[in-house]
VOMARLO-771412 format. One record per residue (C-alpha): residue in three letters; x, y, z. Coordinates in steps of 0.02 Angstrom, whole numbers, plus 32768, in hexadecimal, padded with zeros to 4 digits. Each point is the difference from the previous one (the first is absolute). Layout:
<recs>
ALAXYZ
...
</recs>
This chain:
<recs>
MET167A1F103998
THR7F5980577FFB
VAL802A804A7F57
ALA802F7F587FBB
TRP7F5C7FB98040
LEU7FA180897FA8
ASP80637FE57F62
ASN7FC57F4D7FFD
LEU7F4A80348001
ASN7FA680187F5D
VAL7FB080A77FD3
ARG7F507FC6802A
ALA80357FCC80AF
LYS805B80A48019
LEU7F65805F7FCB
TRP7F967FA3807E
LEU808380208085
PHE801280BA7FE1
MET7F4980237FDD
LEU7FE1800E80BA
ALA807C80918017
PRO7FA780817F93
MET7F597FC98046
VAL803B802180B1
LEU804B80A77FCA
ILE7F5E80337FAC
LEU7F9E7FD0809B
LEU8075806A806B
LEU7FF280957F8C
ILE7F437FF87FF8
SER7FF77FEA80BC
SER806E80998014
GLY7F8D805E7F89
ILE7F677FCB8064
HIS8054803C809F
GLN802980A67FAD
LYS7F4E80177FC0
TRP7FBD7FD480AC
GLN806E8088804A
GLN7FC0807B7F7D
TYR7F4F7FD1802B
GLN8023801880BA
ASN805180A97FDB
SER7F6780337F9D
VAL7F927FD08094
TYR807180658073
THR7FFA80957F8A
GLU7F427FF37FF7
ARG7FF0800380BE
PHE807F808A8012
ALA7FA480677F7C
ALA7F5E7FE48060
VAL8056804A809A
THR804280957F9E
SER7F53801F7FB6
ILE7FBB801580B1
LEU809A8067802F
ASP7FD580747F6F
THR7F54801C804C
LEU804B801480AE
LEU807E807F7FC0
HIS7F7380657FB4
ASP7F987FF4809F
LEU80948039806C
GLN802080927F8C
GLN7F4B8033800E
GLU80027FED80BD
ARG80A18064800F
GLY7FBB808D7F94
ILE7F58800B8059
SER80597FF980A8
SER806B80937FCB
GLY7F6280617FD4
PHE7FAF7FD380A6
VAL809680338069
SER801680A27F9D
THR7F4A80388001
GLY7FA27F998082
ARG7F6980047F8B
GLU7F787F7E8011
GLU7FFE7FCB7F49
PHE80B57FCC800F
GLU7FDC7FA180A0
ARG7F6D7FA37FB4
GLU80637FD17F65
MET80927FCA806D
VAL7F947F84805E
VAL7FC27FB37F5E
LEU80B07FF37FB8
ARG80437FAF809F
GLN7F7B7F797FF4
ALA802E7FE17F4A
THR80B97FF4802F
ASP7FDA7F84808C
MET7F9F7F907F89
THR808F80037F83
ILE807C7FD4808A
ALA7F957F6B8032
ASN7FFC7FC27F4C
LEU80BC80187FF4
LEU80237F9A809C
GLU7F937F737FBF
ARG805580027F56
ILE80AF8003804C
GLU7FD47F6B806E
ILE7FCE7F9F7F64
ALA809B80327F9D
ARG80807FF2808C
ASN80177F427FF0
SER802D80107F47
ILE807680958014
ALA80B07FBB7FFE
ASN805780A47FDC
PRO8045804780A4
ASP800580B27FB9
VAL7F457FFC7FE0
VAL7FDE7FBB80AD
GLU806A808B804C
LEU7FA480867F9C
LEU7F557FBF8034
ASP80367FF380B6
ASN803980B57FF7
VAL7F5480327FC1
MET7FB07FA28090
LEU80718059807E
GLN7FD380A87FB5
LEU7F467FD58008
ASP80137FE180BA
GLU802980BA8011
LEU7F5F80377FA9
PRO7F97800F80A0
LYS80838075804A
CYS7FF7806B7F63
ARG7F45800C8011
ASP8011803180B7
LEU807080907FCC
VAL7F7E80357F80
ASP7F737FF8807E
ALA8067806A8078
GLY800F80807F75
LYS809780568049
SER80837FEF7F76
MET802A7FB27F59
GLU80717F7C804E
PHE7F8D7F787FBC
LEU803480237F4C
LYS80AA7FA9800C
PRO7FBE7F578040
TYR7F7E7FFF7F74
THR808780287F80
ASP80767F7A8047
LEU7F757F7F7FF2
ASN7FDE80317F4C
ASP80BA7FF67FD8
ALA80057F508048
ILE7F707FCE7F8E
LEU8056804E7F6A
GLN809A7F978024
VAL7F967F647FE8
PHE7FC8803D7F55
ASN80B3801E7FCD
HIS801F7F468022
LEU7F6D7FCA7F94
GLU806480297F64
LEU808E7F90803B
VAL7F937F66801A
SER7FA680147F5A
GLN80287F717F8A
ASP7FE180527F58
TYR801E80A67FAC
VAL7F4B80377FF7
THR7FDF7FE580BA
SER80A68050802D
ARG7FD580997F98
HIS7F53800C804F
ALA804F7FF080AD
ASN807F80887FDC
ALA7F7880747FBF
LEU7F937FDA8098
ALA808D8029807A
LEU801F80A67FA8
LEU7F47802C7FFE
LEU7FEE7FDA80B9
GLN8095806E8027
LEU7FAE80887F98
GLU7F5F7FE68062
GLU8062800C80A4
LYS805280A47FCF
ALA7F5780447FCC
GLY7FBB7FCC80AA
GLN80908057805A
GLU7FE0809E7F9C
ARG7F477FF5802A
GLY80247FF580BB
LEU8081808D7FFE
LEU7F91807A7FA2
MET7F6B7FCC806A
ASN805E803E8098
SER8036809E7FA5
PHE7F5280297FC0
SER7FBF7FEE80B1
SER80828077804B
SER801C80B87FE5
GLU80997FEC7F94
MET80797F877FAF
SER80B38003803F
LEU809380037F88
GLN802F7F508039
GLU7F527FBF7FD9
PHE800580577F58
ARG80A27FA97FD4
ARG7FBE7F58803A
ALA7F6480177F96
ASN8068802B7F68
GLY806B7F678024
TYR7F667F917FFF
VAL7FC8804E7F5C
ALA80AA7FE37FAF
GLN80057F4C803E
GLN7F537FE17FBA
GLU803480427F56
VAL80997F8F7FFC
LEU7F9D7F67803A
HIS7F7980267F7F
GLN808480017F76
TYR804E7F5F803F
PHE7F537FB08008
GLU7FDE802D7F4A
LEU80A67FB17FCE
ALA7FE77F628067
SER7F477FDD7FE3
TYR7FA77FC27F67
PRO7FAE808C7F9A
ARG7F4F7FD18032
PHE8026802280B7
HIS805280AA7FEF
HIS7F7380317F87
MET7F857FC48084
LEU805880678086
HIS7FFA809B7F93
GLU7F477FEA7FDD
LYS7FD17FDF80B5
LEU80648095803E
GLU7FA5806E7F83
LEU7F587FBD8039
SER802F801880B8
GLY801080BB7FE9
GLU80BA80137FE0
ASN7FE780B57FC7
GLN7FAA802F80A3
PHE808A7FA88062
GLU808680617FA3
ARG7FA580A48024
LEU7FFB7FDA80BB
ARG80B77FCC7FFE
ALA802D80A07FA3
ALA7F9F80668080
ALA80647FB0808C
ASN80A380267FA8
GLN7FCC80B47FE2
ARG7FD1801680B7
ALA80A77FB68034
GLU805D80787F8F
ARG7F9E80918048
ASN80257FCE80B2
ALA80B87FEB7FDA
LEU800680B27FBD
LEU7F9A80418094
ASN807B7FAD8077
GLN809080577FAA
LEU7FA380A58000
GLN7FD47FF680B8
SER80B47FD9802D
HIS803480A57FAE
ILE7F738065804E
GLY7FE67FB480AE
TYR804C802D80A6
GLY80A37FAD7FD5
GLY800A80617F5C
MET7FC480A77FBE
ILE7F9D8031809C
HIS80977FD5806C
ASP806F80737F97
PHE7F7A80898003
LYS7FF37FFE80BF
ASN80BC80038014
TYR801180907F87
VAL7F7C80638062
ILE805D7FDD80A3
ARG80B580127FC7
GLY7FFC805E7F5B
ASP808F7F927FC1
ASP800E7FF87F40
VAL80297F47800D
TYR7F4A7FDE802D
ARG7FC480767F77
ASP80687FA37F7C
SER7FC77F568041
LEU7F4980377FFD
MET800C80427F4E
GLU804E7F5C7FC7
ARG7F727F9F8052
VAL7F8180737FAE
ARG804A7FDC7F55
ASN7FFD7F448021
ALA7F4C8009803E
GLU7FCA80627F65
ARG80567F7F7F91
ILE7FA47F728057
LEU7F5B805D7FF0
GLN801F80177F47
GLU80237F457FEF
TYR7F627FDA8064
ARG7F98806B7F89
GLY803E7F947F70
LEU7FBB7F5F8049
PRO7F6D7FB37FA1
GLY7F507FF98046
LEU8004809F806A
THR7F56804E801E
ALA7FD880B9800D
TYR7FF67FED80BE
ASP80AC7FAF8001
LEU804980927F9E
TYR7FA8807D8072
HIS80547FB6809A
VAL80A77FF97FA7
THR7FED80BB7FDE
THR7FD7801B80B9
ILE80A37FAD8034
GLN805E80637F7D
ASN7FB780A48042
VAL80377FD880B2
ILE80B07FDB7FC0
LYS7FFE80A57FA1
SER7FCD805980A0
TYR809A7FBE805A
ARG806F80357F71
ASP7FB380AF7FF6
GLN801B802080BA
MET80BB7FE87FF4
ASP802080B37FC6
VAL7F8F8043808B
ILE80627FA08084
GLN80A5803F7FBA
ALA7FC480B58000
MET7FC17FF580B4
TRP80A47FB48039
ASN805D808D7FAA
ASN7F92807C8062
GLU80287FA080A0
ALA7F4B7FD3801E
ASP7FCD7F968095
ILE7FF37F437FDD
GLY7F507FFB8043
GLU7FD0808E7F8C
ILE804F7FA57F6C
ASP7FA37F61802D
ARG7F598058800A
LYS8021805C7F5C
VAL802E7F677F97
ARG7F957F7B8053
ILE7FB57F8B7F7A
ASP7F657F948012
ASP80317F4B7FD1
ALA7F517FBB801B
PRO7FCA80097F46
ALA809B7F9E7FCC
LEU7FE37F7D8086
LEU7F4C7FEC7FC9
ALA803A7FF37F4C
PHE807B7F768030
ASP7F767FA4805D
TYR7F90800A7F68
LEU80877FC57F86
ARG80297F718077
SER7F4A7FD28011
GLY802E7F527FC3
TYR7F957F947F8E
SER7F588048802B
ASP7FCD7FE97F4B
ILE80317F468000
ASP7F9C7F8C806E
PRO80667F6D8046
TRP7F6F7F897FDD
GLN7FFF80397F4B
TRP80BB7FDB7FF3
TRP7FE57F578053
SER7F767FD17F85
VAL805F80367F65
ALA80A67FB28034
THR7FA97F5F8036
ARG7FA87FEE7F58
ARG80AB80107FAD
ILE804C7F798070
ASP7F677F917FE7
ALA801F800D7F44
MET80B17FBF801A
HIS7FBC7F75806E
ASP7F877FCC7F78
VAL80937FE87F8A
SER80647FA08084
LYS7F6B7F8B8015
ALA7FFC7FE67F44
ILE80B97FD68000
ASN7FE47F878090
GLU7F787FAB7F9B
ALA80767FF37F6C
ILE80867FB48070
ASP7F837F828046
GLN7FC77FD27F51
GLN80B37FE97FC5
ILE802B7F968098
GLN7F657F937FE7
GLU80317FE47F4C
ARG80B17FD38033
LEU7FBE7F8C8087
ALA7F957FA77F7F
VAL80957FF37F8A
SER806F7FBB808C
LEU7F7F7F7B8029
GLN7FEC7FD67F49
ARG80BC7FEE7FE8
LEU800E7F92809A
THR7F797F8F7FB9
ILE80557FFC7F57
TYR80A57FCD804F
ILE7FB07F70805F
VAL7FA67FC27F64
THR80A080187F9C
LEU805F7F93807C
LEU7F877F717FE3
VAL800380167F44
ILE80BE80057FFA
VAL80117F608066
ILE7F8D7FA57F88
LEU8053804F7F69
ALA80AF7FD7803F
ILE7FD37F49800E
TYR7FB780017F51
LEU8096805B7FB6
GLY807A7F8B8057
VAL7FB07F697FAF
THR7FF680577F58
LEU80B58038800B
GLN803D7F4F8017
ARG7FA37FCA7F66
ARG804A808E7F9B
VAL80B97FEE8031
ALA80277F797F82
GLY7FA580627F7A
VAL805F809F8028
LEU80A87FA77FF8
GLY7FCF7FB47F59
ASN7FCA80A87FBB
MET80A4804F8035
ALA80627F7A7FA6
ASP7F9580157F63
ASP801480BE8001
ILE80BE7FF48012
GLY80077F857F6F
ARG7F9A80747F8F
MET80718094802F
HIS80987F9F7FC8
GLU7FAD7FBE7F64
LYS7FC380AB7FC3
GLN808F80668049
ARG7F7F806D805C
TYR80608026809E
ASP7F9580978027
ARG7F6E7F938031
LYS7FE07FE180B9
LEU7FC77F6B8062
SER7F5680218049
VAL7FF07FAF80AB
THR7F958048808C
GLY801F7FED80BB
ASN808F801A807A
ASP80477F4F800C
GLU80A17FB57FBC
LEU7FB37FEC7F54
ALA7FD980B87FF6
THR80AE802A8042
LEU804E7F927F7C
ALA7F96804E7F78
ASN802780B0803B
ALA80BA7FDA8009
PHE7FFB7FBA7F50
ASN7F9E80977FC3
LEU807C80758055
LEU80927FA67FB1
MET7FB380097F52
SER7FD280B6801B
GLU80B5802A802E
LEU80427FA27F68
ASN7F87805D7F8D
GLN802F80A58052
ARG80B97FDF7FEA
GLN7FE47FD07F4A
LYS7FA280A37FE4
GLN808A80628056
LEU80847FB17F91
GLN7F9980297F67
GLU7FE880B1803E
GLN80BA80158023
ALA80267FC67F50
ARG7F90808A7FBA
THR801880978075
ASP808C806A8044
PRO80177FD580B9
LEU801A80B58037
THR7F7B80607FA0
GLY7F817F767FE0
ILE7FED802C7F47
ASN80347F967F69
ASN80B57FCC7FF5
ARG80697FFC7F61
ARG7FD17F4D7FD5
GLN7F45801D8014
PHE800E80A07F9A
TYR80467FA17F6C
ARG7F807F758016
LEU7F6F807E7FFA
GLY8050807A7F86
GLU80337F917F6F
PRO7F4B7FCD7FDA
GLU7FD280BA7FFC
VAL8086801F7F7B
ASP7FB87F727F96
ARG7F4E803E8019
SER802C80B37FD0
HIS80587FC67F60
ARG7F707F8C7FD6
TYR7F7680818013
GLY8064809C7FDA
ARG7FE2804C80AC
PRO8073807F8055
LEU80747FC8808C
SER8073806E8069
LEU80827FE18085
LEU8046806C808E
ILE80A37FE9805E
LEU8008806080A4
ASP809C80198067
ALA800E805980AA
ASP807980927FF7
HIS809780038075
PHE7FC07F658056
LYS80AD7FCD803B
GLN800F80A68059
VAL7F5B7FDF805A
ASN803D7F568039
ASP80A68047803A
THR7FAE8091805C
TYR7F677FAF804F
GLY80267F487FF8
HIS7FBD7F6F7F9A
GLY7F647FF6806C
VAL7FC780AB7FC3
GLY80357FD07F50
ASP7F957F648007
HIS7F6E80688042
ILE801280767F6A
LEU80017F6E7F86
ILE7F637FB98050
ALA7FAD80AC7FF4
LEU8031800C7F46
ALA7FB67F547FDD
THR7F61802B8060
GLY7FEF80A37FA0
LEU80137FA57F5B
GLU7F787F82802A
GLN7F898088803A
SER801F80727F69
LEU7FFE7F807F72
ARG7F737FA37FAE
SER7FD97F4C8029
SER80397FD07F50
ASP80AD804F8018
ILE808F7F8F8037
PRO8077804E807F
ALA809C7FA6803D
ARG80A0801C805F
PHE808F7FE37F87
GLY808B8008807F
GLY804780768082
GLU7FA580A77FF5
GLU7FC47FDF7F4E
PHE7F4A7FDE7FD4
VAL7FAD7FD87F59
VAL7F4B80137FC8
LEU7FB37FB17F64
MET7F61805A7FC8
PRO7F927FA57F80
GLU7F8C80677F92
THR8069809C8025
PRO804D806C7F74
SER80A2805E801D
ASP7FB080AB8021
THR7F8E7FB68086
ALA80947FA18049
ASN806180A3800E
GLU7F6D8053805A
ILE7FF47F6F807A
ALA80BC8004801C
GLU7FFC80BA8025
ARG7F717FE6807A
LEU80607F768059
ARG809C806C8009
ALA7F9E8091804C
MET7FA97F8E807C
VAL80A47FB98040
ALA805080AD800B
GLU7F72803B8071
ARG80077F6D8076
ILE805A800D80A7
VAL80407F6A8060
VAL8012801580BD
THR808B7F98804E
SER7FF67FAC80AA
THR806280938048
GLY7F84807D7FBB
GLU806A803D7F6D
ARG7FA280297F60
VAL804D7FB57F63
SER7FCA80207F4D
VAL80407FAF7F61
THR7FE8801B7F47
ILE7FFD7F887F6F
SER803A80057F4D
ILE7F987FA57F7E
GLY80287FBD7F54
VAL7F707FDD7F88
SER7FFB7F8E7F68
SER7F777FBC7F8F
LEU7FF07F607F9C
GLN8046800B7F50
PRO7FD07F8E7F6E
GLU80AE7FB37FFD
ASP7FFF7FD580BA
THR7FFB7F458020
ASP80097FFF80BD
LEU7FFD806C809B
ASP80BC80168009
GLN800180757F69
MET7F7F80728053
ILE80607FF780A4
LYS80A480337FAA
ARG7FB0809A7FB1
ALA7FAD803180A4
ASP80A67FE6805A
ARG805880767F87
ALA7F768081801C
LEU80177FEA80BB
TYR80BB801F7FEB
ARG7FDA80A37FA6
ALA7F8B8033808E
LYS808C7FE1807C
GLU807B80617F97
ALA7F8780907FEE
GLY7FF8801E80BB
ARG7F8C7F768041
ASN7F4C8013803E
ARG7FC080017F4E
VAL7FB17F957F77
GLU80567FD77F5C
SER7FB67F9F7F6D
GLN80537F927F7F
LEU804A80587F6B
SER7FE97FCF7F4C
THR80B87FD37FFC
ASP7FF17F888094
</recs>
């Protein structure tokens, strides 16, 4: 009933009725767009406030790293300069924490992401533990304070890892990723600074500390490489320049000195284990008391190991003359133990008293002990404050770059915030413009409907009158008129396409796509007339696939069809555009070549024969099939009146090629 009611309305009434639907839809779409742009603007505001928090967290992270490092120096050395600097750094850290709390309070209301809230709460919990860390430092009894500092820094770094996720564009995301990597690099540098600070302040570096230090170095190298890949070139160039200006060469020298000292101590530990009271001296005493060759053999083995270690120690870089002197002292004591072995054996053979043997072979170990003390004298040439200053300048250089990246992030966010606000404004203005424009277009459309219908009728009449069915009705819009016009255009397009297909099928072979027999005669007969009229040469080739029935029987007609298609394709690719190839039937092809004398035709035929003989066709089962062709060649004679006479002579030449063994070219004879 409703449809019938609509059918009774005229087009103008229907237009007025349905004009409201698109207007409502447009209003909904624009309203949705405004809501989306408002959300984008709110997200930009959130990102701006979150970035402001992370900027302060960057400063706090740097302050905590400084405080941790100076605290390590104070606990290790107890020196006043470390204590004074520690007080200053604590004040700076407290000021940064106050700024952070204020900024978080401002940003908290706009933070809707629960992950971010959880990360910031974790930082706050870790900050609550800071006074306890400082109490441990002030007590100065152990390095237990290092872990809480490191845990707090790790919590801050987790926040920076989230900054990349909340970034709304590629540039900010890349900056955030680079910043997170750089801060991790700065943290590893700070951990190395604290570890070596403790080592420089003590008498030696343990093997465990040496491995940890090398681990920090390796991690810094990897993070530095990742930073260069993630950051824009200007930032990793800036980092390189600032590290150079901070005294990177001096830092590397101090780091190398620490590594050398660690290597020396490791060798000294090994050496002392072979010499000490659980080693060579133990075997020596037992040999004096018991005279058992087991102790003699064990002592000699330890002597050889000790001499090997001493030789390795001499090869270390950076040894001074005093170092080598004390190495020689230890070596002489070891030699004394070795030389006394024969004396002990001789006295045991003479059944000497143990006390007499002991007095005879007693060795003074004091020079070796003094030499060990000297070689273990620690880092007397490296002042902990010097290491602190150099390492801090290096970390400050990294912090300068992180501040520059933070500034770039803030600039990018401000630009995006401005763009978001601009887009929101544009959407609101666009909504108003579209409402006004929709009303105007609705009125205009009603006035144009009658004209469009009239134009369609006129265009269809002209198509019929001029038989121009390839022309299209030109009607804009998405209404019934446009649908009708498009349907009409589609119908006419399909009719034209079918007409072209029928014309094409009448001219070409359906399998190979080249000219069929009928088209060959249609194109070839005018060439015969033209050649007679102007006295120009004209040649013809007939090509036949050899043993083609055997190929079909062996591999199937599908492979045979594939070979015929390949032959046709080869002909089209090898011939001139003026040549006329065609499939004559079955496996037989013919080529008419205008402006081609017989000797040239024979050369072309031979080239085609060789090309086909070299081609390999791969079947669907992977079998490789090759075929050959035989070719008969004829040329236009003065008495020829049509193509058939040339075809007959070429066919006889083809027959001779078949009889002569196939895969060859034969030309017409004078008797043909």
